[in-house]
TORTI-403973 format. One record per atom (N, C-alpha, C): residue number from 1; residue in one letter; atom name; x, y, z. Coordinates in pm, 1 decimal, decimal comma, padded with zeros to 6 digits. Atoms other than C-alpha are relative to their C-alpha. Layout:
BEGIN
PT  num  residuo  atomo        px        py        pz
PT  NUM        A     CA         X         Y         Z
...
//
This chain:
BEGIN
PT  num  residuo  atomo        px        py        pz
PT    1        M      N  -00177,2   00054,3  -00028,1
PT    1        M     CA  -01160,9   01216,7  -00915,0
PT    1        M      C   00017,3  -00101,6  -00025,8
PT    2        T      N  -00052,7   00195,0   00071,4
PT    2        T     CA  -01029,5   00908,5  -01118,9
PT    2        T      C   00087,4  -00067,4   00103,5
PT    3        V      N  -00048,8   00017,7  -00059,7
PT    3        V     CA  -00864,5   00717,9  -00889,1
PT    3        V      C   00198,9   00002,7  -00077,6
PT    4        Q      N  -00130,1  -00071,9   00065,2
PT    4        Q     CA  -00536,0   00790,2  -01154,5
PT    4        Q      C   00022,1   00087,0   00021,3
PT    5        Q      N  -00034,3  -00111,8  -00082,0
PT    5        Q     CA  -00578,5   01109,6  -01032,2
PT    5        Q      C   00056,0  -00025,8   00138,7
PT    6        D      N  -00062,1  -00022,1  -00117,5
PT    6        D     CA  -00530,8   01054,9  -00681,9
PT    6        D      C   00090,3  -00091,7   00000,2
PT    7        L      N  -00138,6   00039,6   00001,4
PT    7        L     CA  -00250,3   00801,9  -00749,8
PT    7        L      C   00100,1   00140,1  -00040,0
PT    8        Q      N  -00066,0  -00097,9   00020,5
PT    8        Q     CA  -00144,6   01150,0  -00914,8
PT    8        Q      C   00065,1   00055,4   00072,7
PT    9        K      N  -00056,6  -00069,4  -00123,5
PT    9        K     CA  -00169,2   01314,4  -00619,9
PT    9        K      C   00109,7  -00046,5   00069,2
PT   10        A      N  -00119,0   00069,7  -00077,9
PT   10        A     CA  -00002,8   01073,9  -00415,8
PT   10        A      C   00144,2  -00052,1  -00048,8
PT   11        V      N  -00134,8  -00095,2   00072,3
PT   11        V     CA   00266,3   01095,2  -00572,0
PT   11        V      C   00128,7   00088,4  -00008,6
PT   12        A      N  -00032,5  -00112,4   00000,1
PT   12        A     CA   00314,5   01417,4  -00638,5
PT   12        A      C   00038,0   00019,2   00216,0
PT   13        A      N   00001,7   00027,0  -00086,7
PT   13        A     CA   00247,8   01362,7  -00238,2
PT   13        A      C   00186,3  -00043,4   00048,4
PT   14        A      N  -00155,7   00155,5  -00062,6
PT   14        A     CA   00547,0   01119,6  -00168,7
PT   14        A      C   00127,5   00086,4  -00017,6
PT   15        Q      N  -00088,9  -00004,3   00100,9
PT   15        Q     CA   00789,3   01275,0  -00429,4
PT   15        Q      C   00038,8   00182,6   00183,3
PT   16        S      N  -00027,5  -00128,6  -00081,9
PT   16        S     CA   00751,1   01606,4  -00171,2
PT   16        S      C   00054,5  -00039,2   00160,1
PT   17        A      N  -00035,4   00091,5  -00079,8
PT   17        A     CA   00814,0   01386,8   00070,1
PT   17        A      C   00137,1  -00074,1   00047,1
PT   18        L      N  -00129,7   00059,8   00039,0
PT   18        L     CA   01107,8   01216,5  -00030,3
PT   18        L      C   00110,4   00146,8   00003,3
PT   19        G      N  -00099,3  -00101,3   00008,2
PT   19        G     CA   01260,9   01553,7  -00076,7
PT   19        G      C   00036,7   00070,1   00115,5
PT   20        T      N   00036,5  -00096,0  -00148,6
PT   20        T     CA   01192,7   01711,9   00295,6
PT   20        T      C   00098,5  -00067,7   00053,9
PT   21        Y      N  -00069,2   00073,3  -00070,2
PT   21        Y     CA   01319,8   01400,4   00426,1
PT   21        Y      C   00188,0  -00038,1  -00041,3
PT   22        A      N  -00085,7  -00032,8   00034,6
PT   22        A     CA   01609,0   01427,8   00208,8
PT   22        A      C   00081,2   00105,6   00026,2
PT   23        T      N  -00076,0  -00092,5   00042,5
PT   23        T     CA   01679,0   01816,0   00305,0
PT   23        T      C   00027,7  -00044,6   00148,2
PT   24        F      N   00031,7   00044,0  -00134,0
PT   24        F     CA   01639,8   01701,0   00672,3
PT   24        F      C   00116,0  -00042,7   00029,1
PT   25        S      N  -00202,8   00136,1   00027,6
PT   25        S     CA   01944,3   01436,5   00636,4
PT   25        S      C   00042,4   00056,0  -00040,9
PT   26        E      N  -00148,6   00003,7   00036,1
PT   26        E     CA   02176,2   01637,4   00499,8
PT   26        E      C   00021,2   00140,8   00076,3
PT   27        S      N   00000,7  -00121,9  -00021,0
PT   27        S     CA   02100,1   01978,8   00692,8
PT   27        S      C   00000,5  -00057,3   00137,2
PT   28        T      N   00035,7   00021,2  -00112,2
PT   28        T     CA   02074,7   01774,5   01048,0
PT   28        T      C   00103,9  -00013,0   00029,9
PT   29        Q      N  -00170,5   00022,4  -00039,7
PT   29        Q     CA   02438,8   01735,2   01231,4
PT   29        Q      C   00030,9  -00067,7   00108,4
PT   30        D      N   00021,6   00094,1  -00057,6
PT   30        D     CA   02252,3   01502,9   01476,9
PT   30        D      C   00008,3  -00147,3  -00103,5
PT   31        Q      N  -00045,6   00141,3   00013,5
PT   31        Q     CA   02413,0   01160,8   01364,8
PT   31        Q      C  -00111,0  -00111,3  -00038,1
PT   32        S      N   00147,0   00063,8  -00033,5
PT   32        S     CA   02089,5   00951,9   01496,0
PT   32        S      C  -00086,5   00056,4  -00095,7
PT   33        A      N   00117,2  -00034,5   00028,9
PT   33        A     CA   01838,5   01180,6   01336,3
PT   33        A      C   00074,0   00025,5  -00181,3
PT   34        K      N  -00079,5   00008,5   00185,4
PT   34        K     CA   02094,2   01203,9   00993,8
PT   34        K      C  -00079,7  -00141,4  -00100,4
PT   35        Q      N   00007,0   00092,8   00073,6
PT   35        Q     CA   02049,9   00822,2   00969,5
PT   35        Q      C  -00114,1  -00011,1  -00012,9
PT   36        M      N   00151,2  -00006,7   00008,0
PT   36        M     CA   01667,7   00845,0   01062,4
PT   36        M      C  -00036,0   00006,2  -00102,5
PT   37        F      N   00023,8  -00071,8   00131,3
PT   37        F     CA   01612,0   01043,0   00771,9
PT   37        F      C   00054,6  -00049,9  -00153,9
PT   38        K      N  -00062,1   00100,8   00159,4
PT   38        K     CA   01837,8   00838,6   00544,0
PT   38        K      C  -00092,5  -00144,8  -00012,7
PT   39        E      N   00110,0   00160,0   00002,3
PT   39        E     CA   01623,5   00532,7   00590,0
PT   39        E      C  -00167,5   00082,5  -00046,2
PT   40        M      N   00135,9  -00076,1   00043,6
PT   40        M     CA   01294,1   00727,9   00597,5
PT   40        M      C  -00005,5   00066,5  -00132,5
PT   41        T      N  -00006,3  -00050,7   00159,5
PT   41        T     CA   01446,1   00863,2   00196,8
PT   41        T      C  -00029,0  -00109,2  -00042,7
PT   42        G      N  -00024,3   00147,1   00047,3
PT   42        G     CA   01521,5   00471,6   00152,0
PT   42        G      C  -00173,0  -00003,1   00000,7
PT   43        D      N   00130,8   00073,2  -00028,6
PT   43        D     CA   01158,5   00433,3   00236,7
PT   43        D      C  -00136,2   00067,5  -00104,6
PT   44        M      N   00096,3  -00102,1   00080,5
PT   44        M     CA   00985,9   00706,9   00035,9
PT   44        M      C   00032,7  -00029,1  -00132,2
PT   45        N      N  -00004,2   00052,3   00071,5
PT   45        N     CA   01186,9   00603,9  -00224,4
PT   45        N      C  -00066,0  -00156,5  -00100,3
PT   46        K      N   00100,9   00164,2  -00055,2
PT   46        K     CA   01028,6   00259,4  -00205,3
PT   46        K      C  -00139,9   00016,1  -00095,1
PT   47        H      N   00180,3  -00097,6   00027,8
PT   47        H     CA   00680,2   00420,4  -00217,9
PT   47        H      C   00025,7   00087,5  -00095,0
PT   48        V      N   00031,5  -00095,5   00136,1
PT   48        V     CA   00726,5   00690,3  -00519,6
PT   48        V      C  -00017,4  -00107,0  -00171,0
PT   49        A      N  -00030,9   00105,3   00072,6
PT   49        A     CA   00872,1   00337,9  -00701,0
PT   49        A      C  -00154,9  -00032,1  -00030,7
PT   50        M      N   00127,9   00128,3   00067,9
PT   50        M     CA   00545,6   00128,4  -00632,9
PT   50        M      C  -00143,8   00120,6  -00059,3
PT   51        L      N   00121,7  -00094,1   00032,9
PT   51        L     CA   00320,2   00447,0  -00673,8
PT   51        L      C   00016,9   00018,5  -00114,2
PT   52        N      N  -00006,8  -00060,5   00139,6
PT   52        N     CA   00456,1   00520,0  -01014,0
PT   52        N      C   00000,2  -00133,8  -00063,6
PT   53        S      N   00028,0   00101,2   00046,9
PT   53        S     CA   00447,4   00190,5  -01054,2
PT   53        S      C  -00152,3  -00074,0  -00089,0
PT   54        R      N   00178,0   00016,9   00015,1
PT   54        R     CA   00079,1   00129,1  -01046,0
PT   54        R      C  -00065,0   00104,2  -00072,2
PT   55        L      N   00006,9  -00122,4   00091,5
PT   55        L     CA   00024,5   00487,5  -01238,2
PT   55        L      C   00008,0  -00055,4  -00130,9
PT   56        G      N  -00001,2   00077,3   00114,6
PT   56        G     CA   00162,9   00315,8  -01498,0
PT   56        G      C  -00079,9  -00100,1  -00071,9
PT   57        Y      N   00040,7   00095,7  -00004,3
PT   57        Y     CA  -00017,0   00010,9  -01498,3
PT   57        Y      C  -00135,5   00032,0  -00044,1
PT   58        L      N   00144,2   00001,3  -00009,9
PT   58        L     CA  -00336,4   00202,4  -01455,0
PT   58        L      C  -00022,9   00061,6  -00141,8
PT   59        T      N  -00089,5  -00093,3   00063,6
PT   59        T     CA  -00198,6   00434,5  -01744,6
PT   59        T      C  -00008,4  -00055,6  -00147,0
PT   60        E      N  -00043,7   00128,8   00119,0
PT   60        E     CA  -00106,3   00131,0  -02017,6
PT   60        E      C  -00181,4  -00055,2   00049,9
PT   61        N      N   00094,7   00157,8   00036,2
PT   61        N     CA  -00463,2  -00107,8  -01917,1
PT   61        N      C  -00124,9   00150,1   00029,0
PT   62        N      N   00144,2  -00042,5  -00064,4
PT   62        N     CA  -00751,3   00168,2  -01842,3
PT   62        N      C  -00122,2   00037,6  -00159,1
PT   63        G      N   00086,8   00052,6   00126,1
PT   63        G     CA  -01011,1   00064,6  -02138,0
PT   63        G      C  -00043,7   00208,4  -00066,2
PT   64        L      N   00009,2  -00092,8   00042,4
PT   64        L     CA  -01083,3   00446,1  -02169,1
PT   64        L      C   00120,3   00077,1  -00092,3
PT   65        N      N  -00100,1  -00022,3   00089,6
PT   65        N     CA  -00725,1   00494,4  -02321,1
PT   65        N      C   00037,7  -00057,8  -00089,3
PT   66        Q      N   00008,8   00067,4   00115,2
PT   66        Q     CA  -00733,1   00229,8  -02550,1
PT   66        Q      C  -00043,6   00043,9  -00107,7
PT   67        K      N   00070,5  -00098,2   00100,1
PT   67        K     CA  -00840,8   00326,3  -02903,1
PT   67        K      C  -00058,4  -00220,1  -00011,5
PT   68        T      N   00068,0   00078,3   00095,5
PT   68        T     CA  -01134,4   00070,2  -03012,9
PT   68        T      C   00061,4  -00071,3  -00101,3
PT   69        Q      N  -00016,1   00110,4   00075,6
PT   69        Q     CA  -01061,0  -00221,4  -03299,2
PT   69        Q      C  -00172,0  -00011,6  -00050,1
PT   70        A      N   00114,3   00014,6   00048,2
PT   70        A     CA  -01301,6  -00155,1  -03573,3
PT   70        A      C  -00031,2  -00147,9  -00105,2
//
């Protein structure tokens, strides 16, 4: 497994958690829990963005993806 594949798995897991937190936030009546899950959703959005940024960097700069010049 490559670092790129590991990052793809991490992005998928983070997106799954993001959806779960958003669902919990919308479905609870407890206002303190609702606020907690909203904050967790915001944090996870940042995590997904950071992971996607790193994945994009690796994709663009991976020597295996770049064509050699002759």
